[in-house]
ChimeraX commands (.cxc) that place a marker at each C-alpha (Angstrom):
marker #1 position 0.00,0.00,0.00 radius 0.5
marker #1 position 1.38,3.40,-0.92 radius 0.5
marker #1 position 1.92,6.08,1.70 radius 0.5
marker #1 position -0.78,8.27,0.14 radius 0.5
marker #1 position -3.34,5.47,0.23 radius 0.5
marker #1 position -2.40,4.58,3.79 radius 0.5
marker #1 position -2.88,8.20,4.89 radius 0.5
marker #1 position -6.25,8.41,3.12 radius 0.5
marker #1 position -7.53,5.20,4.75 radius 0.5
marker #1 position -6.16,6.24,8.14 radius 0.5
marker #1 position -8.35,9.36,8.04 radius 0.5
marker #1 position -11.56,7.39,7.35 radius 0.5
marker #1 position -14.08,6.58,10.05 radius 0.5
marker #1 position -14.57,2.97,11.13 radius 0.5
marker #1 position -17.91,2.81,9.28 radius 0.5
marker #1 position -16.27,4.03,6.06 radius 0.5
marker #1 position -13.43,1.51,6.45 radius 0.5
marker #1 position -15.98,-1.30,6.84 radius 0.5
marker #1 position -17.82,-0.10,3.73 radius 0.5
marker #1 position -14.57,0.10,1.79 radius 0.5
marker #1 position -13.73,-3.42,2.93 radius 0.5
marker #1 position -17.12,-4.77,1.82 radius 0.5
marker #1 position -16.69,-3.10,-1.56 radius 0.5
marker #1 position -13.05,-3.93,-2.29 radius 0.5
marker #1 position -12.63,-7.49,-0.93 radius 0.5
marker #1 position -15.11,-9.15,-3.36 radius 0.5
marker #1 position -13.44,-7.38,-6.28 radius 0.5
marker #1 position -9.98,-8.54,-5.16 radius 0.5
marker #1 position -11.25,-12.09,-4.59 radius 0.5
marker #1 position -12.68,-12.13,-8.12 radius 0.5
marker #1 position -9.42,-10.81,-9.57 radius 0.5
marker #1 position -7.46,-13.51,-7.72 radius 0.5
marker #1 position -9.78,-16.25,-9.02 radius 0.5
marker #1 position -11.56,-17.06,-5.74 radius 0.5
marker #1 position -14.80,-17.45,-7.70 radius 0.5
marker #1 position -13.37,-20.30,-9.85 radius 0.5
marker #1 position -14.02,-23.95,-9.04 radius 0.5
marker #1 position -10.50,-25.31,-9.25 radius 0.5
marker #1 position -9.98,-28.94,-10.19 radius 0.5
marker #1 position -6.38,-29.95,-10.84 radius 0.5
marker #1 position -5.57,-31.73,-14.10 radius 0.5
marker #1 position -3.38,-34.23,-12.25 radius 0.5
marker #1 position -4.68,-34.73,-8.69 radius 0.5
marker #1 position -2.04,-35.61,-6.09 radius 0.5
marker #1 position 0.75,-34.74,-8.55 radius 0.5
marker #1 position 3.56,-35.96,-8.64 radius 0.5
marker #1 position 2.86,-39.25,-6.78 radius 0.5
marker #1 position 0.77,-41.01,-9.49 radius 0.5
marker #1 position 2.99,-39.55,-12.21 radius 0.5
marker #1 position 6.10,-40.98,-10.60 radius 0.5
marker #1 position 4.52,-44.44,-10.39 radius 0.5
marker #1 position 3.73,-44.36,-14.12 radius 0.5
marker #1 position 6.65,-42.49,-15.66 radius 0.5
marker #1 position 9.64,-43.39,-13.48 radius 0.5
marker #1 position 9.76,-47.10,-14.39 radius 0.5
marker #1 position 9.75,-46.16,-18.09 radius 0.5
marker #1 position 12.54,-43.64,-17.53 radius 0.5
marker #1 position 14.61,-46.17,-15.62 radius 0.5
marker #1 position 14.09,-48.71,-18.41 radius 0.5
marker #1 position 15.11,-46.11,-21.01 radius 0.5
marker #1 position 18.19,-45.19,-18.98 radius 0.5
marker #1 position 19.16,-48.87,-18.86 radius 0.5
marker #1 position 18.80,-49.10,-22.64 radius 0.5
marker #1 position 21.04,-46.04,-23.08 radius 0.5
marker #1 position 23.71,-47.48,-20.78 radius 0.5
marker #1 position 23.63,-50.82,-22.66 radius 0.5
marker #1 position 23.94,-49.03,-26.00 radius 0.5
marker #1 position 26.94,-47.05,-24.71 radius 0.5
marker #1 position 28.62,-50.18,-23.39 radius 0.5
marker #1 position 28.07,-52.04,-26.68 radius 0.5
marker #1 position 29.63,-49.16,-28.62 radius 0.5
marker #1 position 32.64,-49.16,-26.31 radius 0.5
marker #1 position 33.36,-52.89,-26.84 radius 0.5
marker link #1:1,2 radius 0.2
marker link #1:2,3 radius 0.2
marker link #1:3,4 radius 0.2
marker link #1:4,5 radius 0.2
marker link #1:5,6 radius 0.2
marker link #1:6,7 radius 0.2
marker link #1:7,8 radius 0.2
marker link #1:8,9 radius 0.2
marker link #1:9,10 radius 0.2
marker link #1:10,11 radius 0.2
marker link #1:11,12 radius 0.2
marker link #1:12,13 radius 0.2
marker link #1:13,14 radius 0.2
marker link #1:14,15 radius 0.2
marker link #1:15,16 radius 0.2
marker link #1:16,17 radius 0.2
marker link #1:17,18 radius 0.2
marker link #1:18,19 radius 0.2
marker link #1:19,20 radius 0.2
marker link #1:20,21 radius 0.2
marker link #1:21,22 radius 0.2
marker link #1:22,23 radius 0.2
marker link #1:23,24 radius 0.2
marker link #1:24,25 radius 0.2
marker link #1:25,26 radius 0.2
marker link #1:26,27 radius 0.2
marker link #1:27,28 radius 0.2
marker link #1:28,29 radius 0.2
marker link #1:29,30 radius 0.2
marker link #1:30,31 radius 0.2
marker link #1:31,32 radius 0.2
marker link #1:32,33 radius 0.2
marker link #1:33,34 radius 0.2
marker link #1:34,35 radius 0.2
marker link #1:35,36 radius 0.2
marker link #1:36,37 radius 0.2
marker link #1:37,38 radius 0.2
marker link #1:38,39 radius 0.2
marker link #1:39,40 radius 0.2
marker link #1:40,41 radius 0.2
marker link #1:41,42 radius 0.2
marker link #1:42,43 radius 0.2
marker link #1:43,44 radius 0.2
marker link #1:44,45 radius 0.2
marker link #1:45,46 radius 0.2
marker link #1:46,47 radius 0.2
marker link #1:47,48 radius 0.2
marker link #1:48,49 radius 0.2
marker link #1:49,50 radius 0.2
marker link #1:50,51 radius 0.2
marker link #1:51,52 radius 0.2
marker link #1:52,53 radius 0.2
marker link #1:53,54 radius 0.2
marker link #1:54,55 radius 0.2
marker link #1:55,56 radius 0.2
marker link #1:56,57 radius 0.2
marker link #1:57,58 radius 0.2
marker link #1:58,59 radius 0.2
marker link #1:59,60 radius 0.2
marker link #1:60,61 radius 0.2
marker link #1:61,62 radius 0.2
marker link #1:62,63 radius 0.2
marker link #1:63,64 radius 0.2
marker link #1:64,65 radius 0.2
marker link #1:65,66 radius 0.2
marker link #1:66,67 radius 0.2
marker link #1:67,68 radius 0.2
marker link #1:68,69 radius 0.2
marker link #1:69,70 radius 0.2
marker link #1:70,71 radius 0.2
marker link #1:71,72 radius 0.2
marker link #1:72,73 radius 0.2
view
């Protein structure tokens, strides 16, 4: 909050501050996306992803190491 805004709010009465709060907070919540029903694309990420992808990556890594060893022989 800027110094000018802080000074302006400081001079308001308690009733005006409450009114300002009731007016501004819903706008800020909307801007931040509080009105959106959020459902993640991958729930519990990364646990299920690791169970699916990691074995494939380990297998691929093993293939790469074998290919390197064959080329060295």
